[in-house]
C-alpha positions in Angstrom: -152.2 -33.9 -6.8 -152.5 -37.3 -8.5 -151.8 -40.4 -6.5 -149.1 -42.8 -7.9 -150.2 -45.6 -10.1 -150.5 -49.1 -8.6 -148.1 -51.7 -10.1 -149.7 -54.6 -12.0 -150.7 -57.6 -10.0 -148.5 -60.8 -10.0 -150.9 -62.3 -12.6 -150.4 -59.3 -14.9 -153.9 -57.8 -14.3 -154.2 -54.2 -13.0 -156.5 -52.9 -10.2 -157.4 -49.2 -9.6 -158.0 -48.7 -5.9 -160.1 -46.2 -4.1 -160.8 -45.7 -0.4 -158.8 -46.2 2.7 -157.2 -49.6 3.7 -160.2 -50.6 5.7 -162.8 -49.9 3.0 -160.7 -50.3 -0.2 -162.7 -50.7 -3.4 -160.8 -52.4 -6.4 -161.8 -52.1 -10.0 -159.6 -54.6 -11.9 -158.9 -55.6 -15.5 -160.0 -59.2 -16.3 -156.9 -59.9 -18.4 -153.2 -58.9 -18.1 -152.2 -55.4 -19.2 -149.4 -54.7 -21.7 -145.9 -54.6 -20.3 -144.3 -51.3 -19.2 -142.2 -51.0 -22.3 -145.4 -50.9 -24.5 -146.9 -48.3 -22.2 -143.8 -46.1 -22.5 -143.9 -46.4 -26.3 -147.7 -45.7 -26.4 -147.3 -42.5 -24.3 -145.2 -41.1 -27.1 -148.3 -40.7 -29.3 -146.4 -41.7 -32.5 -148.5 -42.5 -35.5 -148.6 -46.1 -36.9 -147.7 -46.2 -40.6 -150.7 -47.0 -42.7 -153.1 -47.1 -39.7 -155.4 -44.8 -37.7 -154.4 -44.7 -34.1 -157.0 -43.8 -31.5 -156.3 -43.2 -27.8 -159.3 -43.7 -25.5 -158.6 -41.8 -22.3 -160.5 -42.4 -19.0 -159.6 -39.9 -16.3 -162.3 -37.8 -14.5 -162.7 -36.9 -10.8 -166.3 -38.3 -10.7 -165.4 -41.7 -12.2 -163.8 -44.0 -9.6 -165.2 -47.5 -9.6 -166.8 -49.2 -12.7 -165.4 -51.4 -15.4 -166.4 -50.0 -18.7 -166.3 -52.3 -21.8 -165.1 -50.7 -25.0 -165.6 -52.0 -28.5 -164.9 -50.7 -32.0 -167.2 -51.7 -34.8 -168.8 -54.4 -32.7 -165.4 -56.2 -32.2 -164.0 -57.9 -29.2 -164.4 -55.8 -26.0 -161.5 -54.4 -23.9 -162.2 -53.5 -20.3 -161.2 -50.1 -18.9 -160.7 -49.1 -15.3 -160.7 -45.6 -13.8 -157.6 -43.6 -14.6 -156.6 -45.8 -17.6 -156.2 -45.5 -21.3 -156.4 -47.8 -24.4 -154.4 -47.4 -27.6 -156.2 -48.8 -30.7 -154.6 -49.0 -34.1 -156.9 -49.8 -37.0 -157.5 -49.4 -40.7 -158.3 -45.8 -41.8 -161.9 -44.7 -42.2 -165.0 -44.4 -40.2 -165.4 -46.5 -37.0 -168.0 -46.7 -34.3 -166.7 -46.8 -30.7 -169.1 -48.1 -28.1 -168.8 -48.0 -24.3 -171.0 -50.3 -22.1 -171.4 -50.5 -18.4 -173.9 -52.1 -16.1 -176.4 -49.2 -16.5 -176.1 -48.3 -20.2 -174.2 -47.7 -23.4 -172.7 -44.8 -25.3 -171.4 -44.5 -28.9 -169.2 -42.2 -30.9 -168.2 -42.1 -34.6 -164.5 -41.6 -35.2 -162.9 -41.1 -38.6 -159.3 -40.8 -39.6 -156.8 -41.3 -42.4 -153.6 -43.5 -42.4 -151.1 -42.0 -40.0 -153.6 -39.9 -38.1 -153.7 -40.0 -34.2 -157.0 -39.2 -32.5 -158.1 -38.9 -28.8 -161.4 -40.0 -27.5 -162.4 -39.1 -23.9 -164.5 -41.7 -22.0 -166.2 -39.3 -19.5 -167.9 -40.8 -16.5 -169.8 -39.7 -13.4 -170.5 -42.2 -10.6 -173.0 -41.3 -7.9 -174.9 -43.4 -5.3 -178.0 -43.2 -7.5 -176.2 -44.4 -10.7 -173.5 -44.0 -13.2 -173.4 -42.3 -16.6 -170.7 -42.3 -19.3 -170.2 -40.7 -22.6 -167.6 -40.8 -25.4 -166.5 -37.5 -26.9 -163.7 -36.3 -29.2 -160.7 -35.1 -27.2 -158.0 -32.6 -27.7 -154.6 -34.0 -28.7 -152.5 -31.8 -26.4 -154.8 -32.3 -23.4 -155.0 -36.1 -24.1 -151.2 -36.4 -24.2 -151.0 -34.6 -20.8 -153.7 -36.8 -19.3 -152.2 -40.0 -20.5 -148.8 -39.3 -18.9 -150.2 -40.3 -15.5 -152.5 -43.1 -16.6 -152.1 -46.9 -16.9 -152.3 -48.5 -20.4 -154.8 -51.3 -20.0 -155.0 -52.5 -23.6 -153.1 -52.1 -26.8 -155.2 -53.3 -29.8 -154.2 -53.7 -33.4 
């Protein structure tokens, strides 16, 4: 069973919450998230004409607390929270995706042509002794299913 998504905060940011009311732990985006209408459109997984579209999906049972910064080709970072996704539309070709968190970094090369849609999984495990993350190529059908219950935290073009 998946818990319902929290609504955005009044300032437009989004917080993923874990724990009970007396020990609640929040992991929040530093900037406002896209409006609900953009999220609904993104969840259709439609290709962008002339562009490569990549969905970065973050949903794993062992990943519940950290902000992970995501960049493409060394560009401006976007911050992900647990149980979130990012849609990135970019020029076709080869791109380097990088994830960074307080304890490390991970990279993955992604390639695609104009009109292609790709899924990248941001896989994390958080334990008391540390956190690890990796980026891996994902399955389109599984990515679509996973995204249905996640919050869009960034839409980059």
